[in-house]
N, C-alpha and C positions, 0 to 999 in steps of 0.2 A: 876486608869487608867492603862491599860495593856501596857506592854513594847513591842516595835516593832522591828523585825529583818528582814533582807533580806531573810535569809534562816533559817528554823527550820527543824531539823532532829529528827524524832521520833525513838529512839533506839540507845543505846551506846554500841552495840555489835561491832564485827570487821567490819561489812559492814558500819554501821553508822560512826564509827571513821575513817575508810579509806576514805570515801567520804569527810568528814570534813577536813582530812589531805590533800587530793588532792586540795580542795578549798584553804586551807591555803598556799600551795605551789604556787598557782596562785594569791595570794595576797588578797583574800577575807576574811574578819574577822567578818562581821556582821552576825554571825551564833550562833544559840543556839541548843544544843543537849539535848533532854529530855530523861531521863531513868526512868522507873517505879520502878526499884529496888534501894536499898540504897547503893549499891556498884557495881562495874563493874565485868563482868565475871560470873554472877550468873547462866547463862543458856548456850546455845550451845557454845558460843565463849570461855567460860572458862572451859567447860567440855569435849572438844573433845580429840581426840587421840594425838594431837600434831604433826601429820604427815604433812609434806609439800609434797603433791602428785606431781608426775612428769607430769601427763597428759596422762596416758596410755589408759584409759578405754573408752574414749568418741569419738563419731563419729565426723569426721572433720567439719561437718556443724553445730555443736552445739556450744553454747556459752561457755559451760564447756571446750571444746577443745580449743576454742579461747583464754581463759584466764588462764587456769590452769598452763601451762608451764611458760608463762611470769610472771604470778602472783607469782609462786614459786621463780623465779629468783629475782624478785623485793623484796619479803619479806625476802628472804635469805640475800640479800645485806643490807636491812634495819637492820636486826639483827646484821650483822657484824659491820655496822656503829654505832649502838647504844649499842654494846657490850651485846646483848641478847644471851643467850646460844642457839646454833644451831649446828647441826652435820649432815653431809651427811653420814649416815651409811648404805644406800642402802636398797633395797627390792628385794625379790625373789617371784615370783608367780608360784605356783606348781599345778600339775594335779594329778589325782588319777586313771584315766582310759583312754582308747583311745578317748572317746567322749570329756572329759574335756581337753585332750592333744591337740585336734584340736582347742579348744578355745584359746590356747596359740598362735597359728598361727594368729588367728583373732586379738588378742591383739597386737601382733608384728606389723601387718600391720597398725593398727590404730596408734600405736606409731610412726611409720615412717611417716605416713601422718600428724601427729601433730608435727613433728620435735623433738620428744623425743628420747633421747639416750637410747637404750635398746639392749639386746643381748640374743639370745636363747642359753642356755647352757645345757650340758649333765648332767646326774645324777652324774657323777664323779666330774664335775666342781662345781655342787651344793654343794657337800660334802666339797669342799675346802672353799667355802664361808660360808656355814651354816652347820656344821657337824651334827646337830640334825634334819635337815629338810629332808623330803623325797618327791619324785615325781614319776610319772609313767615312763616316759622315757626322758623327757626334762622339762626345766623350763625357765621362762623369768626373766632376771636380769635387774634391774633398778638401776644403780649406783648413780643417782642424787636424788633419794628419800631421804628426810631429816627428822629430827625431831627437834622440836623447843619448847621453853618455851612459850606456848600460853599466859599465864597470864602476862609474861614478855613483850610480844608484846603489850597487852592492856595497861599495865602500862606506857610503853614508849610513846605510842600514846597519852594517857591522858596527860602526861607531856608536850609533844610537842604542843598539842592543847592549853592547859592552858597557856603555855609560849608564844604562838602566839596570845593570846587575845580572843580565842574562849571559850565561856561559856558552861559548862556541868552542868546540874542540875539533881541530883539524887532524888529519891522518888517523881518523877514528872510524874506519869502515865497520859496519855492522856485520858480524860473522855468524852469530847465532842468536835466536830469540827463544826464550822459554815463556810461553804465554801463561802457563800455570803459575809460575813464580813472578811473572812480570819483570823479567831480567834480560838485559842485553849483554852479549859478549862482543867486545870490539877490540881493535888492535891497540887501543890505549887504555883498556881496562874494562871492568864489568860495571853496569849501572842498573838501578831499579827504577821503575816508573809506575805512576798511577795510571797514566794514559799515554799512548804512543801515537804520534802522527807521522805517517809515512809520506814524505815528500822527496823521495830519492830519485826522481827523474828516470834516467836510463835503467836504474836498478829497482824501481818501485815494484815491479811485478815479482822480483825475487824475494823481497821482504814480505810482500803480501802472501805469497805462496807458503812461506815458512809458517804463517799464521792461519793457513787454510782459507784464505780470502782471495776472491777473484781468480779462481783456478782456470776459468775459461779464457782468460786474457793473458797475452804475452807482449812484451815490448819487441817490436820489429824495427830495427834502426834504419834510418834513411840518411844518406850523406848529402849535405848541402854545400856545394862549392861556389865561391864567389870569385869573379875576376874584377880587376880594377882598371878604370879608364885613366888615361894620361891627364895630368893636371890641366893642360891648356884646353883640352876638350871638356873636362869636368866643369870648367868655368862657364860654359855655355848653357848649363842646366840650372834650374832654380830649385827644384824639389824632386819628388819621386814620380816615375812613370811606370804604371803597371798594366799588364794585359787583362782582358776579361778572362777569368779563370774557368777551369772545368769545375762546375759547382757540385759535381758528384764525387770529387776527390778533395782530401784535406790539404791541398797544396795550392799556392797562388800563382804558380808559373814563374818563368824567368822575368825579372823586373829590374828596373834601374832605381837605385836609391842614393840620394845625396846625404851623407851622414853629417853628424854634428860638427865635424872638422872640415867639411867641404869636399871630402873625398867621394868619388863617384864609383859605386860598385854595381856590378851586373851579376845576377844569379837569383836564387841558388838553383843548383840542380836538385833533383829528388831521386837520386840513385840509391837503390837498396844497398846497404852496407853489410859487410860480412862479419861485423862485430860491433859491440856497443861503443867501443872507442876506436873504431877502425878509421882514423882520420887520414891515414896515408898508406898507400900501397897495401901490403899484407900485414901491417902492424896491428897488434892487439886482436888478432883472430884466434879465438880460443877453440881448441879441438872439442871441448865438451859442449860448446854452444853452436858451432857452425852447422852441424847436421840439423838441429832444430830450426835455425834460421832458413836454411835451404828448403826444409820441409814446408815451412809456412809460406815461403815464396812460391813453391810449387803448387800448394793448395790454392793460392790466390790466382795463379796463372791458369790452372786447369778449369776452374769455375769462371775465370775472367770477370769476377765481381768488380763493379765500379770501373770497368774497362781497364783493368790492371795491366793487361798485355800492351795496350796502347800506350800507357804511361811508360812502361819499361822500354818499349821500342823507341819512343820519343827521347827518353833520357839517354839511352845509349848513343843515339845519333847526335845529340847535342853536347856530349861530354867534351869532345875537342872543340876549340873555338870556332873552327870552320863550320862545324855542324850546328853550333849555337847561333851563328850569324843570321840565318833567316828569321829566327824568333826575335832576335834583337832588333832587326830592321823593321819588324812590325811595330815596335815602340818608337824607334828613332831611325828613319830611313837613311839618314846621311852617315851613320856610323860605319866604320870599316875596321878590319882587323888591325890596321896600323894605329888605331886609337887606343888599343889595349896594351897594358904592360904584360910581359910574358908570365905564364904560369898562373896558378891560383893564388889570390891574395889572402883568402881565409877559408877555413873549412869548419863546418859544424856537423853535429849528428843530431838528428831529430828523434826524440824518444816516442815514436809513433806506436800507439796501442793497437794490437791486432786481436780481434775476437775469433779465437780458434774454433769455437762452436759453430758460429755462423759464417766463418771464412770471409770476414769483412774488416776493413780498416775502420776504427772507431772515429767518428767525425767530431763528436762533442767532448767537452770535459767529462771525466768520469770519476766518481768518488764512491768507494765501497766501505762499508762498516764491518768491523771485526770485534773480537773480544777486547774491550778496553782499548780500542784502536780505531783510527780512521786512515784510509789508504787513498791517496790521490794518485790514480793510475794513469790518467791522461790529462796533461796540462800543457799540451803543445800550443803553438801559435793560435790565438794571441795571448798565450799564457803570461808573458812578461807584461804586456799592456794591462791585462785584466787582474794582475796579482793582488793589488790592494783591495779591490772590490770583491774578488774571489775569497780572500782571507776573511773579510768582514762577514760574508755569507756563511763561510764555514763555521765561524764562531757563533753566529746567530742561530744556525740550523743543524749543524752536524757535530760540533765539538762541545765538550763540557765547559760550562762557564767558569 
């Protein structure tokens, strides 16, 4: 006989854990979290840059703008309370010509509209903050951008949820859903629910489609590869250095991030991946999914929406370190290939949502409702930063109390 819960959450990444934590704070405990992997943090939530974004990039009418700043504040305070390593080491956004410098003014205006503390600084002031960074004539400084121990957050949430009586099952991939009987079949048994919350990240579309939800949307995975800078060079940087991004794409470009342990990483790439877990070479490329991924990439290329061809050409050219160096020198002109350790230091897969009907990458968070269910289909960056505020909004406006 299957066990019954009021709430079942598919996915034990940061969004699934944050939703369960918000429920726990409100006194609900009949919750089961199902995770397909054998441990937490195996995908995006444990492979991200560790940056708590301030909320600079997003238009004021977007969900990302609504949740990023408050989410950062909530997660920062949670880290302080739970003694998780966190540091506000700031970020500068730099330009390389007059066109990109004008984007600094756009980002400044968006920041003000979003209630984010920023300052436009001169080249001279930039050198005081980041002696190795360069810019065209001005830069944007975000003092409240922070870095955090991402896995430490996942561990603390896991402990809090277990301590509160909420059950988390690993190695419990959702195999089949019967919406009529409200039953889930998983690798670790069958379960009944009153309400299902789909926070499955890379597999959120597959669960939604089983319930006839969000059929026009599909996950289109992008691979993000980071390189690491040698320790002696890393010591010359104080915080993060970002370029002005292409505001028409959901990626922030190659940037320099000093993590909570003092390591300096450069990346990520935004290369289309050939599988949802295609972290290396030809690993985890599934014959039943590859044609669909290639078809979606072809559709984006033919229509060239959001200058997708330009993105692909750029990503291919900068996949080798030699090709990436011109982009890196826009941020820090003195860096050379000798400053880098060989190979990639870490690789992540971004669960980017693709709107197959309109042939566009989805820019904002996206949540769809189904029968006795809610489906979080797009919660990419700044999803980790926004998670606590996003979960609070879900419970207030989208989920049963």
